[in-house]
C-alpha positions in Angstrom: -12.3 21.3 1.6 -9.4 19.4 0.1 -11.3 16.4 -1.3 -14.7 15.7 -3.0 -17.5 16.0 -0.4 -18.5 12.8 1.4 -22.2 11.9 1.2 -22.1 8.8 3.5 -24.1 9.0 6.7 -21.7 7.1 8.9 -23.0 4.7 11.5 -22.0 4.9 15.2 -18.6 3.3 15.7 -17.4 3.9 12.1 -13.9 5.0 11.6 -13.3 8.1 9.5 -10.7 10.6 8.5 -11.2 14.3 8.6 -10.7 16.2 5.3 -8.0 18.4 6.7 -6.1 15.8 8.8 -3.2 13.7 7.6 -4.4 10.5 6.0 -2.7 8.1 8.5 -3.9 5.6 11.1 -3.1 7.9 14.1 -5.6 10.4 12.8 -8.6 8.1 12.7 -11.8 9.4 14.3 -14.7 7.3 15.7 -18.3 8.3 14.9 -20.2 8.8 18.2 -23.5 9.8 16.7 -25.3 12.9 15.4 -26.4 16.1 17.1 -30.2 16.1 17.3 -30.6 19.7 16.5 -27.8 20.5 14.0 -27.4 17.1 12.3 -23.6 17.5 12.7 -21.7 14.2 13.1 -20.1 13.9 16.5 -16.6 12.3 16.5 -13.7 11.5 18.8 -10.1 10.7 17.8 -9.3 7.0 18.2 -5.8 8.0 19.5 -6.5 11.1 21.6 -3.1 11.3 23.2 -1.2 11.6 19.9 -1.4 15.4 19.7 -2.5 18.1 22.0 -6.0 19.2 21.2 -7.2 15.8 20.1 -9.2 15.1 23.2 -12.9 15.7 23.5 -15.7 15.5 21.1 -15.8 17.2 17.7 -18.8 18.2 15.6 -18.4 17.9 11.9 -20.4 18.1 8.7 -20.4 14.6 7.1 -19.0 16.0 3.9 -15.6 16.4 5.6 -15.5 12.9 7.1 -14.0 10.4 4.6 -13.6 6.6 4.4 -10.0 5.7 5.4 -9.9 3.1 2.6 -10.1 5.9 0.1 -6.6 6.9 1.2 -5.2 3.4 1.7 -5.4 3.7 5.5 -5.8 0.2 7.1 -8.4 -0.1 9.8 -7.7 -2.8 12.3 -10.5 -5.4 12.3 -11.9 -4.3 9.0 
């Protein structure tokens, strides 16, 4: 992990940044919910066509999903 672990349980629809992604608007992820069995946070990239491999759903531990404001990334509508 590159940053201090996140402890926020994000609500569905929240925009987050992954610990290892660039801290830019084009790397924002949308929280889809949580896996019932593993508790992992399910996310999708807000801009899935930006890079190959960004399509689909991703399962992440919440500790690697950070608040964009922490990095000065503006979130439209926020």
